[in-house]
All heavy atoms as a GROMACS GRO file, in nm:
protein
  581
    1MET      N    1 -12.298   4.082   4.702
    1MET     CA    2 -12.328   4.103   4.842
    1MET      C    3 -12.350   3.968   4.907
    1MET      O    4 -12.299   3.869   4.863
    1MET     CB    5 -12.448   4.196   4.854
    1MET     CG    6 -12.454   4.266   4.984
    1MET     SD    7 -12.536   4.422   4.953
    1MET     CE    8 -12.616   4.445   5.103
    2GLY      N    9 -12.430   3.954   5.013
    2GLY     CA   10 -12.449   3.828   5.085
    2GLY      C   11 -12.543   3.733   5.015
    2GLY      O   12 -12.600   3.763   4.910
    3VAL      N   13 -12.560   3.618   5.074
    3VAL     CA   14 -12.652   3.518   5.022
    3VAL      C   15 -12.793   3.555   5.068
    3VAL      O   16 -12.816   3.583   5.184
    3VAL     CB   17 -12.615   3.378   5.076
    3VAL    CG1   18 -12.716   3.274   5.033
    3VAL    CG2   19 -12.475   3.340   5.032
    4GLU      N   20 -12.888   3.554   4.974
    4GLU     CA   21 -13.027   3.586   5.008
    4GLU      C   22 -13.090   3.469   5.081
    4GLU      O   23 -13.080   3.355   5.038
    4GLU     CB   24 -13.106   3.619   4.882
    4GLU     CG   25 -13.245   3.669   4.914
    4GLU     CD   26 -13.318   3.719   4.791
    4GLU    OE1   27 -13.253   3.776   4.704
    4GLU    OE2   28 -13.439   3.698   4.785
    5VAL      N   29 -13.154   3.497   5.194
    5VAL     CA   30 -13.220   3.395   5.275
    5VAL      C   31 -13.365   3.386   5.232
    5VAL      O   32 -13.433   3.488   5.216
    5VAL     CB   33 -13.211   3.430   5.425
    5VAL    CG1   34 -13.286   3.330   5.509
    5VAL    CG2   35 -13.066   3.440   5.467
    6GLU      N   36 -13.414   3.265   5.210
    6GLU     CA   37 -13.554   3.243   5.173
    6GLU      C   38 -13.641   3.251   5.299
    6GLU      O   39 -13.622   3.173   5.392
    6GLU     CB   40 -13.571   3.108   5.106
    6GLU     CG   41 -13.709   3.080   5.057
    6GLU     CD   42 -13.752   3.168   4.941
    6GLU    OE1   43 -13.665   3.215   4.865
    6GLU    OE2   44 -13.873   3.191   4.925
    7ILE      N   45 -13.733   3.345   5.302
    7ILE     CA   46 -13.826   3.360   5.414
    7ILE      C   47 -13.949   3.277   5.383
    7ILE      O   48 -14.004   3.284   5.273
    7ILE     CB   49 -13.864   3.508   5.435
    7ILE    CG1   50 -13.741   3.592   5.469
    7ILE    CG2   51 -13.971   3.522   5.542
    7ILE    CD1   52 -13.679   3.562   5.603
    8GLU      N   53 -13.996   3.200   5.480
    8GLU     CA   54 -14.111   3.113   5.461
    8GLU      C   55 -14.230   3.162   5.543
    8GLU      O   56 -14.214   3.231   5.644
    8GLU     CB   57 -14.077   2.970   5.503
    8GLU     CG   58 -13.966   2.909   5.422
    8GLU     CD   59 -13.932   2.768   5.466
    8GLU    OE1   60 -13.995   2.719   5.562
    8GLU    OE2   61 -13.844   2.709   5.405
    9VAL      N   62 -14.349   3.122   5.500
    9VAL     CA   63 -14.471   3.153   5.574
    9VAL      C   64 -14.461   3.090   5.713
    9VAL      O   65 -14.417   2.975   5.728
    9VAL     CB   66 -14.595   3.099   5.500
    9VAL    CG1   67 -14.720   3.116   5.584
    9VAL    CG2   68 -14.611   3.169   5.366
   10GLY      N   69 -14.497   3.166   5.815
   10GLY     CA   70 -14.490   3.119   5.953
   10GLY      C   71 -14.364   3.163   6.025
   10GLY      O   72 -14.356   3.154   6.148
   11ALA      N   73 -14.266   3.212   5.950
   11ALA     CA   74 -14.140   3.256   6.012
   11ALA      C   75 -14.152   3.401   6.059
   11ALA      O   76 -14.225   3.481   5.999
   11ALA     CB   77 -14.026   3.245   5.912
   12ASN      N   78 -14.081   3.435   6.164
   12ASN     CA   79 -14.069   3.574   6.204
   12ASN      C   80 -13.969   3.640   6.110
   12ASN      O   81 -13.874   3.577   6.065
   12ASN     CB   82 -14.021   3.586   6.348
   12ASN     CG   83 -14.130   3.556   6.448
   12ASN    OD1   84 -14.247   3.578   6.421
   12ASN    ND2   85 -14.093   3.507   6.564
   13ALA      N   86 -13.994   3.768   6.080
   13ALA     CA   87 -13.908   3.840   5.987
   13ALA      C   88 -13.904   3.987   6.021
   13ALA      O   89 -13.990   4.038   6.093
   13ALA     CB   90 -13.960   3.822   5.844
   14VAL      N   91 -13.802   4.054   5.967
   14VAL     CA   92 -13.785   4.198   5.982
   14VAL      C   93 -13.790   4.261   5.844
   14VAL      O   94 -13.722   4.214   5.752
   14VAL     CB   95 -13.651   4.232   6.051
   14VAL    CG1   96 -13.631   4.382   6.059
   14VAL    CG2   97 -13.644   4.168   6.188
   15ASP      N   98 -13.872   4.364   5.829
   15ASP     CA   99 -13.880   4.439   5.704
   15ASP      C  100 -13.762   4.535   5.701
   15ASP      O  101 -13.751   4.624   5.786
   15ASP     CB  102 -14.013   4.515   5.699
   15ASP     CG  103 -14.038   4.585   5.567
   15ASP    OD1  104 -13.941   4.620   5.498
   15ASP    OD2  105 -14.156   4.605   5.535
   16THR      N  106 -13.671   4.518   5.606
   16THR     CA  107 -13.549   4.599   5.601
   16THR      C  108 -13.576   4.742   5.555
   16THR      O  109 -13.490   4.828   5.572
   16THR     CB  110 -13.444   4.534   5.508
   16THR    OG1  111 -13.499   4.523   5.376
   16THR    CG2  112 -13.402   4.398   5.559
   17VAL      N  113 -13.694   4.769   5.500
   17VAL     CA  114 -13.726   4.904   5.456
   17VAL      C  115 -13.791   4.984   5.568
   17VAL      O  116 -13.749   5.095   5.598
   17VAL     CB  117 -13.817   4.901   5.330
   17VAL    CG1  118 -13.862   5.041   5.292
   17VAL    CG2  119 -13.744   4.834   5.215
   18THR      N  120 -13.892   4.925   5.633
   18THR     CA  121 -13.965   4.998   5.737
   18THR      C  122 -13.915   4.970   5.878
   18THR      O  123 -13.945   5.044   5.970
   18THR     CB  124 -14.115   4.964   5.734
   18THR    OG1  125 -14.130   4.826   5.770
   18THR    CG2  126 -14.175   4.990   5.596
   19GLY      N  127 -13.843   4.859   5.894
   19GLY     CA  128 -13.799   4.819   6.028
   19GLY      C  129 -13.904   4.742   6.104
   19GLY      O  130 -13.882   4.700   6.217
   20GLY      N  131 -14.023   4.722   6.042
   20GLY     CA  132 -14.129   4.647   6.107
   20GLY      C  133 -14.091   4.501   6.128
   20GLY      O  134 -14.012   4.445   6.052
   21ARG      N  135 -14.146   4.442   6.233
   21ARG     CA  136 -14.118   4.302   6.266
   21ARG      C  137 -14.247   4.229   6.286
   21ARG      O  138 -14.342   4.283   6.341
   21ARG     CB  139 -14.037   4.294   6.395
   21ARG     CG  140 -13.909   4.368   6.391
   21ARG     CD  141 -13.845   4.372   6.527
   21ARG     NE  142 -13.748   4.481   6.530
   21ARG     CZ  143 -13.705   4.537   6.638
   21ARG    NH1  144 -13.750   4.499   6.755
   21ARG    NH2  145 -13.616   4.634   6.632
   22GLY      N  146 -14.250   4.103   6.244
   22GLY     CA  147 -14.369   4.023   6.264
   22GLY      C  148 -14.357   3.887   6.199
   22GLY      O  149 -14.251   3.848   6.150
   23LYS      N  150 -14.470   3.816   6.198
   23LYS     CA  151 -14.476   3.682   6.141
   23LYS      C  152 -14.527   3.691   5.997
   23LYS      O  153 -14.625   3.761   5.970
   23LYS     CB  154 -14.570   3.595   6.224
   23LYS     CG  155 -14.576   3.451   6.177
   23LYS     CD  156 -14.654   3.366   6.272
   23LYS     CE  157 -14.567   3.349   6.396
   23LYS     NZ  158 -14.610   3.246   6.487
   24VAL      N  159 -14.461   3.620   5.907
   24VAL     CA  160 -14.503   3.614   5.767
   24VAL      C  161 -14.628   3.526   5.761
   24VAL      O  162 -14.624   3.410   5.800
   24VAL     CB  163 -14.392   3.559   5.678
   24VAL    CG1  164 -14.439   3.550   5.533
   24VAL    CG2  165 -14.266   3.644   5.688
   25THR      N  166 -14.739   3.583   5.714
   25THR     CA  167 -14.864   3.509   5.709
   25THR      C  168 -14.896   3.457   5.569
   25THR      O  169 -14.975   3.365   5.555
   25THR     CB  170 -14.982   3.594   5.759
   25THR    OG1  171 -14.989   3.713   5.680
   25THR    CG2  172 -14.962   3.631   5.906
   26ALA      N  173 -14.836   3.517   5.466
   26ALA     CA  174 -14.860   3.472   5.329
   26ALA      C  175 -14.754   3.531   5.237
   26ALA      O  176 -14.701   3.639   5.263
   26ALA     CB  177 -14.998   3.515   5.281
   27ILE      N  178 -14.725   3.456   5.131
   27ILE     CA  179 -14.641   3.507   5.022
   27ILE      C  180 -14.712   3.467   4.894
   27ILE      O  181 -14.735   3.348   4.870
   27ILE     CB  182 -14.499   3.448   5.026
   27ILE    CG1  183 -14.428   3.484   5.157
   27ILE    CG2  184 -14.417   3.499   4.906
   27ILE    CD1  185 -14.291   3.421   5.173
   28ASP      N  186 -14.749   3.567   4.812
   28ASP     CA  187 -14.824   3.535   4.691
   28ASP      C  188 -14.731   3.508   4.573
   28ASP      O  189 -14.608   3.514   4.585
   28ASP     CB  190 -14.928   3.643   4.661
   28ASP     CG  191 -14.868   3.779   4.630
   28ASP    OD1  192 -14.750   3.787   4.590
   28ASP    OD2  193 -14.940   3.878   4.643
   29ALA      N  194 -14.790   3.480   4.458
   29ALA     CA  195 -14.713   3.444   4.338
   29ALA      C  196 -14.623   3.558   4.291
   29ALA      O  197 -14.521   3.533   4.226
   29ALA     CB  198 -14.808   3.403   4.226
   30ASP      N  199 -14.658   3.682   4.322
   30ASP     CA  200 -14.576   3.798   4.284
   30ASP      C  201 -14.465   3.826   4.385
   30ASP      O  202 -14.400   3.930   4.377
   30ASP     CB  203 -14.663   3.922   4.269
   30ASP     CG  204 -14.762   3.910   4.155
   30ASP    OD1  205 -14.731   3.840   4.056
   30ASP    OD2  206 -14.870   3.970   4.165
   31ARG      N  207 -14.448   3.734   4.482
   31ARG     CA  208 -14.346   3.745   4.588
   31ARG      C  209 -14.372   3.864   4.680
   31ARG      O  210 -14.279   3.922   4.737
   31ARG     CB  211 -14.204   3.753   4.530
   31ARG     CG  212 -14.163   3.634   4.446
   31ARG     CD  213 -14.149   3.504   4.520
   31ARG     NE  214 -14.046   3.514   4.623
   31ARG     CZ  215 -14.045   3.445   4.735
   31ARG    NH1  216 -14.140   3.359   4.758
   31ARG    NH2  217 -13.950   3.458   4.824
   32MET      N  218 -14.500   3.899   4.697
   32MET     CA  219 -14.538   3.999   4.797
   32MET      C  220 -14.574   3.924   4.924
   32MET      O  221 -14.651   3.827   4.920
   32MET     CB  222 -14.658   4.081   4.749
   32MET     CG  223 -14.626   4.178   4.637
   32MET     SD  224 -14.509   4.306   4.684
   32MET     CE  225 -14.606   4.404   4.796
   33ALA      N  226 -14.518   3.967   5.035
   33ALA     CA  227 -14.540   3.900   5.163
   33ALA      C  228 -14.634   3.982   5.249
   33ALA      O  229 -14.626   4.105   5.251
   33ALA     CB  230 -14.407   3.880   5.235
   34SER      N  231 -14.721   3.913   5.321
   34SER     CA  232 -14.804   3.975   5.424
   34SER      C  233 -14.738   3.943   5.557
   34SER      O  234 -14.706   3.828   5.583
   34SER     CB  235 -14.946   3.919   5.421
   34SER     OG  236 -15.010   3.955   5.303
   35VAL      N  237 -14.718   4.046   5.638
   35VAL     CA  238 -14.651   4.031   5.767
   35VAL      C  239 -14.742   4.088   5.874
   35VAL      O  240 -14.803   4.193   5.856
   35VAL     CB  241 -14.515   4.105   5.766
   35VAL    CG1  242 -14.440   4.082   5.897
   35VAL    CG2  243 -14.430   4.063   5.647
   36ARG      N  244 -14.753   4.017   5.989
   36ARG     CA  245 -14.839   4.062   6.098
   36ARG      C  246 -14.760   4.072   6.228
   36ARG      O  247 -14.699   3.975   6.272
   36ARG     CB  248 -14.956   3.966   6.118
   36ARG     CG  249 -15.054   4.014   6.222
   36ARG     CD  250 -15.168   3.917   6.235
   36ARG     NE  251 -15.114   3.784   6.255
   36ARG     CZ  252 -15.134   3.710   6.363
   36ARG    NH1  253 -15.211   3.753   6.459
   36ARG    NH2  254 -15.080   3.592   6.374
   37HIS      N  255 -14.763   4.190   6.288
   37HIS     CA  256 -14.702   4.210   6.418
   37HIS      C  257 -14.796   4.150   6.522
   37HIS      O  258 -14.917   4.142   6.500
   37HIS     CB  259 -14.683   4.361   6.443
   37HIS     CG  260 -14.607   4.390   6.568
   37HIS    ND1  261 -14.670   4.402   6.690
   37HIS    CD2  262 -14.475   4.406   6.591
   37HIS    CE1  263 -14.578   4.428   6.783
   37HIS    NE2  264 -14.459   4.430   6.725
   38PRO      N  265 -14.744   4.106   6.638
   38PRO     CA  266 -14.832   4.050   6.741
   38PRO      C  267 -14.945   4.143   6.785
   38PRO      O  268 -15.048   4.095   6.833
   38PRO     CB  269 -14.737   4.021   6.858
   38PRO     CG  270 -14.605   3.995   6.792
   38PRO     CD  271 -14.603   4.091   6.673
   39ASN      N  272 -14.931   4.274   6.767
   39ASN     CA  273 -15.039   4.366   6.806
   39ASN      C  274 -15.152   4.370   6.704
   39ASN      O  275 -15.249   4.442   6.722
   39ASN     CB  276 -14.985   4.507   6.832
   39ASN     CG  277 -14.937   4.576   6.707
   39ASN    OD1  278 -14.955   4.530   6.595
   39ASN    ND2  279 -14.871   4.690   6.725
   40GLY      N  280 -15.138   4.296   6.594
   40GLY     CA  281 -15.242   4.289   6.493
   40GLY      C  282 -15.216   4.372   6.369
   40GLY      O  283 -15.284   4.357   6.268
   41THR      N  284 -15.120   4.462   6.374
   41THR     CA  285 -15.086   4.544   6.257
   41THR      C  286 -15.033   4.453   6.146
   41THR      O  287 -14.944   4.372   6.169
   41THR     CB  288 -14.980   4.649   6.292
   41THR    OG1  289 -15.029   4.730   6.398
   41THR    CG2  290 -14.947   4.735   6.172
   42THR      N  291 -15.089   4.469   6.026
   42THR     CA  292 -15.049   4.388   5.912
   42THR      C  293 -15.006   4.479   5.798
   42THR      O  294 -15.064   4.585   5.778
   42THR     CB  295 -15.166   4.299   5.864
   42THR    OG1  296 -15.208   4.219   5.974
   42THR    CG2  297 -15.125   4.209   5.750
   43TRP      N  298 -14.902   4.439   5.725
   43TRP     CA  299 -14.860   4.514   5.608
   43TRP      C  300 -14.809   4.418   5.502
   43TRP      O  301 -14.781   4.303   5.529
   43TRP     CB  302 -14.753   4.618   5.643
   43TRP     CG  303 -14.620   4.564   5.683
   43TRP    CD1  304 -14.510   4.551   5.602
   43TRP    CD2  305 -14.579   4.516   5.811
   43TRP    NE1  306 -14.405   4.498   5.672
   43TRP    CE2  307 -14.445   4.475   5.801
   43TRP    CE3  308 -14.643   4.502   5.933
   43TRP    CZ2  309 -14.375   4.422   5.908
   43TRP    CZ3  310 -14.573   4.449   6.039
   43TRP    CH2  311 -14.439   4.411   6.027
   44ARG      N  312 -14.800   4.469   5.379
   44ARG     CA  313 -14.747   4.391   5.267
   44ARG      C  314 -14.617   4.454   5.221
   44ARG      O  315 -14.605   4.577   5.218
   44ARG     CB  316 -14.847   4.385   5.153
   44ARG     CG  317 -14.968   4.298   5.188
   44ARG     CD  318 -15.074   4.295   5.081
   44ARG     NE  319 -15.030   4.275   4.945
   44ARG     CZ  320 -15.004   4.156   4.887
   44ARG    NH1  321 -15.020   4.046   4.957
   44ARG    NH2  322 -14.965   4.148   4.763
   45THR      N  323 -14.523   4.370   5.182
   45THR     CA  324 -14.394   4.416   5.136
   45THR      C  325 -14.336   4.310   5.042
   45THR      O  326 -14.371   4.193   5.055
   45THR     CB  327 -14.299   4.442   5.256
   45THR    OG1  328 -14.179   4.502   5.210
   45THR    CG2  329 -14.266   4.313   5.330
   46PRO      N  330 -14.249   4.348   4.950
   46PRO     CA  331 -14.183   4.245   4.870
   46PRO      C  332 -14.104   4.150   4.961
   46PRO      O  333 -14.040   4.194   5.056
   46PRO     CB  334 -14.088   4.325   4.780
   46PRO     CG  335 -14.149   4.462   4.772
   46PRO     CD  336 -14.212   4.484   4.906
   47ALA      N  337 -14.114   4.022   4.934
   47ALA     CA  338 -14.044   3.922   5.017
   47ALA      C  339 -13.894   3.948   5.020
   47ALA      O  340 -13.828   3.917   5.119
   47ALA     CB  341 -14.073   3.782   4.967
   48SER      N  342 -13.841   4.009   4.917
   48SER     CA  343 -13.697   4.039   4.913
   48SER      C  344 -13.658   4.144   5.017
   48SER      O  345 -13.540   4.160   5.047
   48SER     CB  346 -13.656   4.085   4.774
   48SER     OG  347 -13.726   4.202   4.738
   49ASN      N  348 -13.755   4.218   5.073
   49ASN     CA  349 -13.728   4.318   5.177
   49ASN      C  350 -13.718   4.255   5.316
   49ASN      O  351 -13.691   4.326   5.413
   49ASN     CB  352 -13.836   4.425   5.181
   49ASN     CG  353 -13.831   4.517   5.062
   49ASN    OD1  354 -13.739   4.512   4.982
   49ASN    ND2  355 -13.932   4.601   5.049
   50LEU      N  356 -13.745   4.126   5.328
   50LEU     CA  357 -13.748   4.061   5.459
   50LEU      C  358 -13.618   3.988   5.489
   50LEU      O  359 -13.554   3.934   5.399
   50LEU     CB  360 -13.864   3.962   5.465
   50LEU     CG  361 -14.003   4.023   5.446
   50LEU    CD1  362 -14.107   3.912   5.445
   50LEU    CD2  363 -14.033   4.124   5.554
   51ARG      N  364 -13.584   3.988   5.616
   51ARG     CA  365 -13.468   3.911   5.664
   51ARG      C  366 -13.505   3.846   5.796
   51ARG      O  367 -13.597   3.891   5.864
   51ARG     CB  368 -13.345   4.000   5.680
   51ARG     CG  369 -13.360   4.104   5.790
   51ARG     CD  370 -13.226   4.167   5.826
   51ARG     NE  371 -13.242   4.275   5.920
   51ARG     CZ  372 -13.258   4.260   6.051
   51ARG    NH1  373 -13.262   4.140   6.106
   51ARG    NH2  374 -13.269   4.366   6.131
   52PRO      N  375 -13.433   3.740   5.833
   52PRO     CA  376 -13.458   3.679   5.964
   52PRO      C  377 -13.422   3.776   6.076
   52PRO      O  378 -13.330   3.857   6.061
   52PRO     CB  379 -13.364   3.558   5.966
   52PRO     CG  380 -13.326   3.534   5.824
   52PRO     CD  381 -13.333   3.667   5.756
   53PRO      N  382 -13.492   3.770   6.188
   53PRO     CA  383 -13.461   3.859   6.300
   53PRO      C  384 -13.334   3.815   6.372
   53PRO      O  385 -13.299   3.696   6.373
   53PRO     CB  386 -13.582   3.846   6.392
   53PRO     CG  387 -13.639   3.712   6.360
   53PRO     CD  388 -13.610   3.687   6.215
   54THR      N  389 -13.266   3.912   6.432
   54THR     CA  390 -13.154   3.880   6.521
   54THR      C  391 -13.212   3.818   6.648
   54THR      O  392 -13.334   3.818   6.668
   54THR     CB  393 -13.075   4.006   6.558
   54THR    OG1  394 -13.162   4.093   6.634
   54THR    CG2  395 -13.022   4.079   6.436
   55VAL      N  396 -13.127   3.769   6.734
   55VAL     CA  397 -13.173   3.710   6.860
   55VAL      C  398 -13.250   3.814   6.941
   55VAL      O  399 -13.358   3.785   6.994
   55VAL     CB  400 -13.054   3.655   6.942
   55VAL    CG1  401 -13.098   3.612   7.081
   55VAL    CG2  402 -12.988   3.540   6.868
   56GLN      N  403 -13.200   3.936   6.947
   56GLN     CA  404 -13.268   4.042   7.023
   56GLN      C  405 -13.404   4.075   6.962
   56GLN      O  406 -13.502   4.095   7.034
   56GLN     CB  407 -13.182   4.168   7.029
   56GLN     CG  408 -13.057   4.154   7.112
   56GLN     CD  409 -12.941   4.090   7.033
   56GLN    OE1  410 -12.952   4.062   6.914
   56GLN    NE2  411 -12.830   4.066   7.101
   57GLU      N  412 -13.412   4.082   6.829
   57GLU     CA  413 -13.538   4.111   6.763
   57GLU      C  414 -13.639   3.997   6.784
   57GLU      O  415 -13.757   4.021   6.807
   57GLU     CB  416 -13.516   4.134   6.614
   57GLU     CG  417 -13.440   4.262   6.585
   57GLU     CD  418 -13.386   4.270   6.445
   57GLU    OE1  419 -13.364   4.164   6.380
   57GLU    OE2  420 -13.364   4.383   6.398
   58GLU      N  421 -13.591   3.873   6.780
   58GLU     CA  422 -13.677   3.757   6.804
   58GLU      C  423 -13.734   3.761   6.946
   58GLU      O  424 -13.853   3.738   6.967
   58GLU     CB  425 -13.597   3.628   6.783
   58GLU     CG  426 -13.679   3.502   6.794
   58GLU     CD  427 -13.762   3.472   6.671
   58GLU    OE1  428 -13.719   3.504   6.560
   58GLU    OE2  429 -13.872   3.418   6.688
   59LEU      N  430 -13.650   3.793   7.043
   59LEU     CA  431 -13.696   3.803   7.181
   59LEU      C  432 -13.798   3.916   7.196
   59LEU      O  433 -13.896   3.903   7.270
   59LEU     CB  434 -13.578   3.824   7.276
   59LEU     CG  435 -13.486   3.703   7.294
   59LEU    CD1  436 -13.363   3.741   7.375
   59LEU    CD2  437 -13.561   3.587   7.357
   60GLY      N  438 -13.777   4.028   7.126
   60GLY     CA  439 -13.872   4.138   7.131
   60GLY      C  440 -14.008   4.098   7.075
   60GLY      O  441 -14.112   4.134   7.130
   61LEU      N  442 -14.008   4.019   6.967
   61LEU     CA  443 -14.134   3.970   6.910
   61LEU      C  444 -14.204   3.875   7.006
   61LEU      O  445 -14.325   3.881   7.024
   61LEU     CB  446 -14.109   3.900   6.777
   61LEU     CG  447 -14.095   3.993   6.656
   61LEU    CD1  448 -14.040   3.917   6.536
   61LEU    CD2  449 -14.229   4.054   6.624
   62LYS      N  450 -14.128   3.787   7.070
   62LYS     CA  451 -14.187   3.694   7.167
   62LYS      C  452 -14.246   3.771   7.286
   62LYS      O  453 -14.354   3.737   7.334
   62LYS     CB  454 -14.085   3.591   7.211
   62LYS     CG  455 -14.046   3.498   7.096
   62LYS     CD  456 -13.982   3.374   7.143
   62LYS     CE  457 -13.942   3.285   7.028
   62LYS     NZ  458 -14.051   3.241   6.943
   63ALA      N  459 -14.177   3.874   7.332
   63ALA     CA  460 -14.229   3.956   7.442
   63ALA      C  461 -14.358   4.027   7.399
   63ALA      O  462 -14.453   4.036   7.477
   63ALA     CB  463 -14.125   4.059   7.484
   64ALA      N  464 -14.363   4.074   7.275
   64ALA     CA  465 -14.485   4.140   7.225
   64ALA      C  466 -14.600   4.039   7.219
   64ALA      O  467 -14.714   4.074   7.250
   64ALA     CB  468 -14.460   4.200   7.087
   65GLU      N  469 -14.572   3.915   7.179
   65GLU     CA  470 -14.676   3.811   7.176
   65GLU      C  471 -14.733   3.786   7.316
   65GLU      O  472 -14.854   3.776   7.335
   65GLU     CB  473 -14.621   3.680   7.119
   65GLU     CG  474 -14.594   3.684   6.971
   65GLU     CD  475 -14.531   3.556   6.920
   65GLU    OE1  476 -14.505   3.463   7.000
   65GLU    OE2  477 -14.508   3.547   6.800
   66VAL      N  478 -14.644   3.777   7.415
   66VAL     CA  479 -14.688   3.753   7.552
   66VAL      C  480 -14.769   3.871   7.604
   66VAL      O  481 -14.874   3.853   7.666
   66VAL     CB  482 -14.566   3.724   7.644
   66VAL    CG1  483 -14.606   3.724   7.790
   66VAL    CG2  484 -14.501   3.593   7.604
   67THR      N  485 -14.724   3.992   7.576
   67THR     CA  486 -14.795   4.112   7.619
   67THR      C  487 -14.935   4.115   7.559
   67THR      O  488 -15.033   4.141   7.628
   67THR     CB  489 -14.717   4.238   7.579
   67THR    OG1  490 -14.590   4.234   7.643
   67THR    CG2  491 -14.792   4.365   7.617
   68PHE      N  492 -14.945   4.086   7.429
   68PHE     CA  493 -15.074   4.084   7.362
   68PHE      C  494 -15.165   3.979   7.426
   68PHE      O  495 -15.281   4.006   7.455
   68PHE     CB  496 -15.055   4.053   7.213
   68PHE     CG  497 -15.182   4.049   7.136
   68PHE    CD1  498 -15.236   4.164   7.082
   68PHE    CD2  499 -15.250   3.930   7.118
   68PHE    CE1  500 -15.354   4.160   7.010
   68PHE    CE2  501 -15.368   3.925   7.047
   68PHE     CZ  502 -15.421   4.041   6.993
   69ALA      N  503 -15.111   3.860   7.449
   69ALA     CA  504 -15.192   3.751   7.506
   69ALA      C  505 -15.240   3.786   7.647
   69ALA      O  506 -15.355   3.758   7.682
   69ALA     CB  507 -15.111   3.622   7.509
   70ARG      N  508 -15.153   3.847   7.727
   70ARG     CA  509 -15.192   3.884   7.864
   70ARG      C  510 -15.296   3.994   7.863
   70ARG      O  511 -15.388   3.996   7.945
   70ARG     CB  512 -15.071   3.927   7.943
   70ARG     CG  513 -14.979   3.810   7.975
   70ARG     CD  514 -14.863   3.854   8.059
   70ARG     NE  515 -14.911   3.887   8.192
   70ARG     CZ  516 -14.842   3.954   8.282
   70ARG    NH1  517 -14.720   3.994   8.253
   70ARG    NH2  518 -14.891   3.979   8.399
   71ARG      N  519 -15.282   4.088   7.772
   71ARG     CA  520 -15.372   4.204   7.768
   71ARG      C  521 -15.510   4.167   7.714
   71ARG      O  522 -15.612   4.214   7.763
   71ARG     CB  523 -15.311   4.313   7.682
   71ARG     CG  524 -15.393   4.440   7.682
   71ARG     CD  525 -15.319   4.555   7.615
   71ARG     NE  526 -15.204   4.589   7.698
   71ARG     CZ  527 -15.094   4.648   7.652
   71ARG    NH1  528 -15.083   4.678   7.526
   71ARG    NH2  529 -14.995   4.675   7.733
   72TYR      N  530 -15.515   4.082   7.611
   72TYR     CA  531 -15.641   4.055   7.543
   72TYR      C  532 -15.693   3.913   7.565
   72TYR      O  533 -15.799   3.879   7.516
   72TYR     CB  534 -15.628   4.083   7.394
   72TYR     CG  535 -15.595   4.228   7.368
   72TYR    CD1  536 -15.467   4.267   7.333
   72TYR    CD2  537 -15.692   4.326   7.384
   72TYR    CE1  538 -15.435   4.401   7.312
   72TYR    CE2  539 -15.662   4.460   7.363
   72TYR     CZ  540 -15.533   4.496   7.328
   72TYR     OH  541 -15.503   4.627   7.308
   73GLY      N  542 -15.620   3.831   7.638
   73GLY     CA  543 -15.667   3.699   7.673
   73GLY      C  544 -15.664   3.598   7.561
   73GLY      O  545 -15.725   3.493   7.571
   74VAL      N  546 -15.594   3.629   7.454
   74VAL     CA  547 -15.580   3.534   7.343
   74VAL      C  548 -15.434   3.526   7.303
   74VAL      O  549 -15.358   3.621   7.323
   74VAL     CB  550 -15.665   3.573   7.220
   74VAL    CG1  551 -15.812   3.567   7.250
   74VAL    CG2  552 -15.626   3.711   7.170
   75TRP      N  553 -15.397   3.413   7.250
   75TRP     CA  554 -15.260   3.395   7.204
   75TRP      C  555 -15.258   3.409   7.053
   75TRP      O  556 -15.334   3.341   6.983
   75TRP     CB  557 -15.208   3.257   7.244
   75TRP     CG  558 -15.062   3.247   7.231
   75TRP    CD1  559 -14.994   3.193   7.126
   75TRP    CD2  560 -14.963   3.293   7.322
   75TRP    NE1  561 -14.860   3.202   7.147
   75TRP    CE2  562 -14.838   3.263   7.268
   75TRP    CE3  563 -14.969   3.357   7.443
   75TRP    CZ2  564 -14.718   3.295   7.331
   75TRP    CZ3  565 -14.850   3.389   7.508
   75TRP    CH2  566 -14.727   3.357   7.451
   76PRO      N  567 -15.176   3.500   6.998
   76PRO     CA  568 -15.173   3.516   6.853
   76PRO      C  569 -15.119   3.392   6.785
   76PRO      O  570 -15.029   3.327   6.838
   76PRO     CB  571 -15.081   3.635   6.832
   76PRO     CG  572 -14.998   3.643   6.955
   76PRO     CD  573 -15.080   3.585   7.065
   77ASP      N  574 -15.177   3.353   6.672
   77ASP     CA  575 -15.128   3.235   6.601
   77ASP      C  576 -15.046   3.271   6.481
   77ASP      O  577 -15.018   3.375   6.449
   77ASP     CB  578 -15.243   3.145   6.558
   77ASP     CG  579 -15.360   3.221   6.501
   77ASP    OD1  580 -15.378   3.337   6.539
   77ASP    OD2  581 -15.435   3.163   6.423
   0.00000   0.00000   0.00000
């Protein structure tokens, strides 16, 4: 199949199993990744389930970050 892309901590990613999108906050030694959506929802998934977002998905994540910041007065890091 295709070439596997290495997802790094701090990168935005899409979970190919759940469809969830967010920023990778950690990857442990067992290759389990913690991912956080701008709304604060966090989940763990195998890093192999993650892929880089498309341009549209990236824009959607950026819009969610702005919405969160405007609503709660803080900018997600």
